[in-house]
BAKEDO-321968 format. One record per residue (C-alpha): residue number from 0; x, y, z. Coordinates in nm, 3 decimals, m for minus. Example, Ala and Ser with C-alpha at 12.3 -4.5 7.8 and 13.67 -1.06 7.14 Angstrom:
2
<num:0	x:1.230	y:m0.450	z:0.780> $
<num:1	x:1.367	y:m0.106	z:0.714> $
END
This chain:
303
<num:0	x:2.982	y:m1.096	z:m1.906> $
<num:1	x:3.020	y:m0.754	z:m2.174> $
<num:2	x:2.765	y:m0.868	z:m2.357> $
<num:3	x:2.512	y:m0.928	z:m2.067> $
<num:4	x:2.583	y:m0.571	z:m1.927> $
<num:5	x:2.520	y:m0.373	z:m2.268> $
<num:6	x:2.224	y:m0.619	z:m2.332> $
<num:7	x:2.066	y:m0.520	z:m1.975> $
<num:8	x:2.161	y:m0.148	z:m2.039> $
<num:9	x:1.983	y:m0.135	z:m2.335> $
<num:10	x:1.687	y:m0.258	z:m2.150> $
<num:11	x:1.684	y:0.005	z:m1.881> $
<num:12	x:1.756	y:0.265	z:m2.123> $
<num:13	x:1.477	y:0.130	z:m2.388> $
<num:14	x:1.254	y:0.128	z:m2.069> $
<num:15	x:1.305	y:0.501	z:m2.057> $
<num:16	x:1.310	y:0.660	z:m2.324> $
<num:17	x:1.012	y:0.419	z:m2.490> $
<num:18	x:0.688	y:0.569	z:m2.313> $
<num:19	x:0.389	y:0.407	z:m2.413> $
<num:20	x:0.146	y:0.726	z:m2.544> $
<num:21	x:m0.165	y:0.639	z:m2.369> $
<num:22	x:0.054	y:0.702	z:m2.074> $
<num:23	x:0.111	y:1.078	z:m2.198> $
<num:24	x:m0.265	y:1.131	z:m2.300> $
<num:25	x:m0.415	y:1.424	z:m2.106> $
<num:26	x:m0.639	y:1.260	z:m1.862> $
<num:27	x:m0.536	y:0.955	z:m1.838> $
<num:28	x:m0.574	y:0.920	z:m1.471> $
<num:29	x:m0.884	y:1.179	z:m1.453> $
<num:30	x:m1.118	y:0.951	z:m1.186> $
<num:31	x:m1.435	y:1.076	z:m1.139> $
<num:32	x:m1.395	y:1.025	z:m0.768> $
<num:33	x:m1.089	y:1.125	z:m0.550> $
<num:34	x:m0.818	y:0.903	z:m0.522> $
<num:35	x:m0.737	y:0.839	z:m0.126> $
<num:36	x:m0.389	y:0.747	z:m0.076> $
<num:37	x:m0.318	y:0.615	z:0.334> $
<num:38	x:0.009	y:0.493	z:0.417> $
<num:39	x:0.106	y:0.177	z:0.624> $
<num:40	x:0.251	y:0.084	z:0.953> $
<num:41	x:0.470	y:0.399	z:1.083> $
<num:42	x:0.422	y:0.560	z:0.780> $
<num:43	x:0.351	y:0.931	z:0.721> $
<num:44	x:0.210	y:1.215	z:0.474> $
<num:45	x:0.586	y:1.389	z:0.429> $
<num:46	x:0.883	y:1.360	z:0.593> $
<num:47	x:1.047	y:1.684	z:0.532> $
<num:48	x:1.079	y:1.676	z:0.160> $
<num:49	x:1.011	y:1.275	z:0.134> $
<num:50	x:0.681	y:1.147	z:0.038> $
<num:51	x:0.524	y:0.840	z:0.186> $
<num:52	x:0.391	y:0.772	z:m0.189> $
<num:53	x:0.714	y:0.905	z:m0.314> $
<num:54	x:0.642	y:1.123	z:m0.654> $
<num:55	x:0.280	y:0.915	z:m0.700> $
<num:56	x:0.060	y:1.196	z:m0.560> $
<num:57	x:0.186	y:1.465	z:m0.850> $
<num:58	x:0.213	y:1.181	z:m1.112> $
<num:59	x:m0.141	y:1.132	z:m1.094> $
<num:60	x:m0.231	y:1.440	z:m1.080> $
<num:61	x:m0.048	y:1.536	z:m1.367> $
<num:62	x:m0.316	y:1.327	z:m1.582> $
<num:63	x:m0.586	y:1.447	z:m1.403> $
<num:64	x:m0.645	y:1.310	z:m1.091> $
<num:65	x:m0.810	y:1.461	z:m0.762> $
<num:66	x:m0.556	y:1.299	z:m0.519> $
<num:67	x:m0.566	y:1.357	z:m0.154> $
<num:68	x:m0.262	y:1.200	z:0.079> $
<num:69	x:m0.412	y:1.178	z:0.499> $
<num:70	x:m0.215	y:1.094	z:0.802> $
<num:71	x:m0.346	y:0.797	z:1.035> $
<num:72	x:m0.160	y:0.667	z:1.338> $
<num:73	x:0.163	y:0.515	z:1.254> $
<num:74	x:0.106	y:0.246	z:1.567> $
<num:75	x:m0.253	y:0.140	z:1.641> $
<num:76	x:m0.523	y:m0.095	z:1.550> $
<num:77	x:m0.660	y:m0.157	z:1.224> $
<num:78	x:m0.998	y:m0.033	z:1.364> $
<num:79	x:m0.863	y:0.334	z:1.521> $
<num:80	x:m0.658	y:0.384	z:1.225> $
<num:81	x:m1.012	y:0.321	z:1.001> $
<num:82	x:m1.216	y:0.572	z:1.217> $
<num:83	x:m0.944	y:0.840	z:1.173> $
<num:84	x:m0.917	y:0.765	z:0.779> $
<num:85	x:m1.342	y:0.740	z:0.764> $
<num:86	x:m1.366	y:1.137	z:0.938> $
<num:87	x:m1.101	y:1.254	z:0.691> $
<num:88	x:m1.288	y:1.050	z:0.389> $
<num:89	x:m1.574	y:1.300	z:0.498> $
<num:90	x:m1.420	y:1.601	z:0.547> $
<num:91	x:m1.248	y:1.550	z:0.177> $
<num:92	x:m1.632	y:1.457	z:0.054> $
<num:93	x:m1.720	y:1.773	z:0.205> $
<num:94	x:m1.415	y:1.965	z:0.096> $
<num:95	x:m1.453	y:1.846	z:m0.270> $
<num:96	x:m1.791	y:1.789	z:m0.309> $
<num:97	x:m1.760	y:1.445	z:m0.435> $
<num:98	x:m2.018	y:1.147	z:m0.377> $
<num:99	x:m1.732	y:0.934	z:m0.338> $
<num:100	x:m1.371	y:0.844	z:m0.289> $
<num:101	x:m1.121	y:0.566	z:m0.438> $
<num:102	x:m0.921	y:0.492	z:m0.150> $
<num:103	x:m0.533	y:0.326	z:m0.172> $
<num:104	x:m0.384	y:0.152	z:0.081> $
<num:105	x:m0.046	y:0.039	z:0.137> $
<num:106	x:0.069	y:m0.230	z:0.400> $
<num:107	x:m0.138	y:m0.184	z:0.710> $
<num:108	x:m0.328	y:0.077	z:0.458> $
<num:109	x:m0.496	y:m0.220	z:0.325> $
<num:110	x:m0.711	y:m0.317	z:0.598> $
<num:111	x:m0.741	y:0.039	z:0.681> $
<num:112	x:m0.922	y:0.159	z:0.407> $
<num:113	x:m1.119	y:m0.199	z:0.394> $
<num:114	x:m1.243	y:m0.134	z:0.747> $
<num:115	x:m1.384	y:0.224	z:0.576> $
<num:116	x:m1.542	y:0.073	z:0.257> $
<num:117	x:m1.693	y:m0.219	z:0.500> $
<num:118	x:m1.861	y:0.015	z:0.784> $
<num:119	x:m2.003	y:0.294	z:0.513> $
<num:120	x:m1.969	y:0.160	z:0.181> $
<num:121	x:m2.173	y:0.457	z:0.044> $
<num:122	x:m1.912	y:0.684	z:0.029> $
<num:123	x:m1.641	y:0.437	z:m0.110> $
<num:124	x:m1.625	y:0.364	z:m0.487> $
<num:125	x:m1.301	y:0.163	z:m0.463> $
<num:126	x:m1.041	y:0.003	z:m0.275> $
<num:127	x:m0.695	y:m0.115	z:m0.392> $
<num:128	x:m0.480	y:m0.269	z:m0.145> $
<num:129	x:m0.115	y:m0.214	z:m0.221> $
<num:130	x:0.054	y:m0.547	z:m0.002> $
<num:131	x:m0.205	y:m0.537	z:0.189> $
<num:132	x:m0.233	y:m0.748	z:0.518> $
<num:133	x:m0.539	y:m0.923	z:0.443> $
<num:134	x:m0.434	y:m1.244	z:0.608> $
<num:135	x:m0.159	y:m1.091	z:0.827> $
<num:136	x:0.258	y:m1.091	z:0.838> $
<num:137	x:0.518	y:m1.323	z:0.961> $
<num:138	x:0.678	y:m1.055	z:1.057> $
<num:139	x:0.432	y:m0.953	z:1.295> $
<num:140	x:0.361	y:m1.349	z:1.497> $
<num:141	x:0.738	y:m1.333	z:1.512> $
<num:142	x:0.738	y:m1.042	z:1.695> $
<num:143	x:0.441	y:m1.070	z:1.896> $
<num:144	x:0.477	y:m1.446	z:1.978> $
<num:145	x:0.858	y:m1.455	z:2.075> $
<num:146	x:0.910	y:m1.131	z:2.231> $
<num:147	x:0.591	y:m0.928	z:2.245> $
<num:148	x:0.751	y:m0.715	z:2.514> $
<num:149	x:1.026	y:m0.596	z:2.327> $
<num:150	x:0.827	y:m0.608	z:1.984> $
<num:151	x:0.538	y:m0.335	z:2.174> $
<num:152	x:0.785	y:m0.155	z:2.286> $
<num:153	x:0.968	y:m0.105	z:1.939> $
<num:154	x:0.693	y:m0.054	z:1.807> $
<num:155	x:0.644	y:0.257	z:2.025> $
<num:156	x:0.959	y:0.367	z:1.976> $
<num:157	x:0.969	y:0.379	z:1.654> $
<num:158	x:0.608	y:0.513	z:1.578> $
<num:159	x:0.718	y:0.833	z:1.813> $
<num:160	x:1.031	y:0.901	z:1.683> $
<num:161	x:0.817	y:0.891	z:1.357> $
<num:162	x:0.546	y:1.109	z:1.456> $
<num:163	x:0.781	y:1.365	z:1.598> $
<num:164	x:0.965	y:1.381	z:1.219> $
<num:165	x:0.727	y:1.409	z:1.090> $
<num:166	x:0.509	y:1.685	z:1.307> $
<num:167	x:0.237	y:1.483	z:1.355> $
<num:168	x:m0.016	y:1.647	z:1.580> $
<num:169	x:m0.013	y:1.414	z:1.860> $
<num:170	x:m0.238	y:1.079	z:1.707> $
<num:171	x:m0.265	y:0.843	z:1.967> $
<num:172	x:0.025	y:0.528	z:1.937> $
<num:173	x:m0.039	y:0.176	z:2.026> $
<num:174	x:0.240	y:m0.041	z:1.940> $
<num:175	x:0.059	y:m0.348	z:2.089> $
<num:176	x:m0.268	y:m0.295	z:1.913> $
<num:177	x:m0.108	y:m0.280	z:1.590> $
<num:178	x:0.104	y:m0.574	z:1.592> $
<num:179	x:m0.198	y:m0.717	z:1.698> $
<num:180	x:m0.358	y:m0.660	z:1.433> $
<num:181	x:m0.093	y:m0.751	z:1.178> $
<num:182	x:m0.103	y:m1.135	z:1.293> $
<num:183	x:m0.254	y:m1.421	z:1.119> $
<num:184	x:m0.453	y:m1.417	z:1.441> $
<num:185	x:m0.576	y:m1.073	z:1.422> $
<num:186	x:m0.619	y:m1.058	z:1.037> $
<num:187	x:m0.869	y:m1.358	z:1.041> $
<num:188	x:m1.072	y:m1.181	z:1.330> $
<num:189	x:m1.093	y:m0.880	z:1.126> $
<num:190	x:m1.178	y:m1.057	z:0.798> $
<num:191	x:m1.462	y:m1.236	z:1.002> $
<num:192	x:m1.579	y:m0.883	z:1.077> $
<num:193	x:m1.492	y:m0.734	z:0.737> $
<num:194	x:m1.448	y:m0.990	z:0.492> $
<num:195	x:m1.558	y:m0.768	z:0.166> $
<num:196	x:m1.290	y:m0.885	z:m0.116> $
<num:197	x:m1.087	y:m1.123	z:0.109> $
<num:198	x:m1.043	y:m1.472	z:m0.102> $
<num:199	x:m1.175	y:m1.775	z:0.082> $
<num:200	x:m0.881	y:m1.982	z:m0.056> $
<num:201	x:m0.564	y:m1.978	z:0.051> $
<num:202	x:m0.408	y:m1.767	z:m0.221> $
<num:203	x:m0.726	y:m1.709	z:m0.463> $
<num:204	x:m0.915	y:m1.432	z:m0.567> $
<num:205	x:m1.165	y:m1.249	z:m0.391> $
<num:206	x:m1.516	y:m1.089	z:m0.519> $
<num:207	x:m1.426	y:m0.791	z:m0.701> $
<num:208	x:m1.736	y:m0.622	z:m0.657> $
<num:209	x:m1.965	y:m0.557	z:m0.328> $
<num:210	x:m2.156	y:m0.347	z:m0.158> $
<num:211	x:m2.114	y:m0.116	z:m0.488> $
<num:212	x:m1.721	y:m0.148	z:m0.388> $
<num:213	x:m1.475	y:m0.259	z:m0.608> $
<num:214	x:m1.185	y:m0.438	z:m0.476> $
<num:215	x:m0.836	y:m0.455	z:m0.640> $
<num:216	x:m0.519	y:m0.517	z:m0.513> $
<num:217	x:m0.139	y:m0.581	z:m0.632> $
<num:218	x:0.189	y:m0.683	z:m0.455> $
<num:219	x:0.585	y:m0.700	z:m0.536> $
<num:220	x:0.757	y:m1.035	z:m0.445> $
<num:221	x:1.145	y:m0.978	z:m0.434> $
<num:222	x:1.227	y:m0.833	z:m0.089> $
<num:223	x:1.599	y:m0.719	z:m0.295> $
<num:224	x:1.605	y:m0.547	z:m0.527> $
<num:225	x:1.864	y:m0.299	z:m0.606> $
<num:226	x:2.230	y:m0.311	z:m0.426> $
<num:227	x:2.235	y:0.095	z:m0.379> $
<num:228	x:1.915	y:0.078	z:m0.176> $
<num:229	x:2.065	y:0.035	z:0.206> $
<num:230	x:1.703	y:m0.078	z:0.301> $
<num:231	x:1.713	y:m0.383	z:0.076> $
<num:232	x:1.921	y:m0.577	z:0.293> $
<num:233	x:1.675	y:m0.549	z:0.589> $
<num:234	x:1.432	y:m0.670	z:0.344> $
<num:235	x:1.608	y:m0.980	z:0.249> $
<num:236	x:1.678	y:m1.058	z:0.624> $
<num:237	x:1.310	y:m1.039	z:0.734> $
<num:238	x:1.187	y:m1.206	z:0.389> $
<num:239	x:1.344	y:m1.550	z:0.526> $
<num:240	x:1.053	y:m1.586	z:0.745> $
<num:241	x:0.812	y:m1.647	z:0.476> $
<num:242	x:0.792	y:m1.964	z:0.311> $
<num:243	x:0.679	y:m1.927	z:m0.043> $
<num:244	x:0.644	y:m1.575	z:m0.237> $
<num:245	x:0.682	y:m1.276	z:m0.047> $
<num:246	x:0.808	y:m0.878	z:m0.063> $
<num:247	x:1.021	y:m0.909	z:0.254> $
<num:248	x:0.714	y:m0.773	z:0.453> $
<num:249	x:0.410	y:m0.953	z:0.324> $
<num:250	x:0.355	y:m1.295	z:0.115> $
<num:251	x:0.191	y:m1.279	z:m0.176> $
<num:252	x:m0.072	y:m1.492	z:m0.064> $
<num:253	x:m0.199	y:m1.248	z:0.209> $
<num:254	x:m0.166	y:m0.944	z:m0.007> $
<num:255	x:m0.418	y:m1.070	z:m0.234> $
<num:256	x:m0.781	y:m0.935	z:m0.248> $
<num:257	x:m1.078	y:m0.903	z:m0.486> $
<num:258	x:m0.944	y:m0.882	z:m0.844> $
<num:259	x:m0.555	y:m0.939	z:m0.800> $
<num:260	x:m0.384	y:m0.707	z:m1.101> $
<num:261	x:m0.013	y:m0.877	z:m1.000> $
<num:262	x:0.081	y:m1.059	z:m0.656> $
<num:263	x:0.447	y:m1.115	z:m0.824> $
<num:264	x:0.619	y:m0.729	z:m0.916> $
<num:265	x:0.957	y:m0.788	z:m0.869> $
<num:266	x:0.942	y:m0.505	z:m0.594> $
<num:267	x:0.999	y:m0.526	z:m0.208> $
<num:268	x:0.771	y:m0.357	z:0.026> $
<num:269	x:0.988	y:m0.026	z:0.008> $
<num:270	x:0.933	y:m0.056	z:m0.385> $
<num:271	x:0.590	y:m0.038	z:m0.402> $
<num:272	x:0.547	y:0.332	z:m0.314> $
<num:273	x:0.866	y:0.410	z:m0.495> $
<num:274	x:1.084	y:0.459	z:m0.174> $
<num:275	x:1.357	y:0.473	z:m0.082> $
<num:276	x:1.319	y:0.798	z:m0.277> $
<num:277	x:1.264	y:0.607	z:m0.601> $
<num:278	x:1.561	y:0.367	z:m0.548> $
<num:279	x:1.380	y:0.035	z:m0.683> $
<num:280	x:1.430	y:m0.264	z:m0.939> $
<num:281	x:1.547	y:m0.081	z:m1.286> $
<num:282	x:1.438	y:m0.365	z:m1.464> $
<num:283	x:1.064	y:m0.394	z:m1.333> $
<num:284	x:0.738	y:m0.181	z:m1.433> $
<num:285	x:0.800	y:0.162	z:m1.188> $
<num:286	x:0.588	y:0.178	z:m0.928> $
<num:287	x:0.489	y:0.478	z:m1.040> $
<num:288	x:0.366	y:0.372	z:m1.359> $
<num:289	x:0.141	y:0.099	z:m1.185> $
<num:290	x:m0.036	y:0.358	z:m0.996> $
<num:291	x:m0.120	y:0.544	z:m1.282> $
<num:292	x:m0.232	y:0.259	z:m1.456> $
<num:293	x:m0.457	y:0.156	z:m1.173> $
<num:294	x:m0.602	y:0.556	z:m1.158> $
<num:295	x:m0.712	y:0.473	z:m1.558> $
<num:296	x:m0.821	y:0.147	z:m1.471> $
<num:297	x:m1.083	y:0.340	z:m1.207> $
<num:298	x:m1.165	y:0.567	z:m1.513> $
<num:299	x:m1.246	y:0.304	z:m1.735> $
<num:300	x:m1.492	y:0.195	z:m1.518> $
<num:301	x:m1.636	y:0.541	z:m1.458> $
<num:302	x:m1.511	y:0.616	z:m1.084> $
END
């Protein structure tokens, strides 16, 4: 037992002390087009000092990226959220003079960024879906199927609370529409209208380049990752709703879109955006590093 402890401690120390030199290089994350980060269900830009994408914007900026975080309705349909995002994308382009943007969406942010790329591909250089609900979530299926009124009321209540706490300016909230969008049936209907990058097989890869837009995805597959994170027991519980690999709220197969970077990081649904406040799996690649690597990947493509 002692030997195992010291071995694990050694691995951790090496991981935090030995940083690849390329990751420290000036301009490592400097993409041609601005990066726009889009939150998921019940998400926010900032909650007091806590960012939704915790410490990720500053890490991307430190390597040269121009980064914007946006706020859309915490709970609403993918189409409503998508139109809100499209409006903000146009504002970002006008302010920066950029010809396009690189969209990165987490959870419900995945379909949201896909919507914009589908209806306005000329404005989008790339879409990166982080644990995107691309083929629905078993949790949404359960909430809408077994107790729809309770699920809708709960979704509306949580969205209203997050709206208040984050100081959002009264964006429209619709828990029922949000949950329907995230069900398997809702996702299938959405994918028929916006199929770009979606795998045609149950757990395959989709087209990486459609209408001039590059598509990528990654996700975790470990609901419980850190005993010091109070949210992990909840993730472990919700993860039981899935029959295979999942991050606690989204199955690995549902997360797949375009070129799949990985669908099996030892992360849960919140770890993927470095939450809660950076309490994540010590023995997996840092979520911040994963975002930096993606920015460098986009840079290499001239995006």
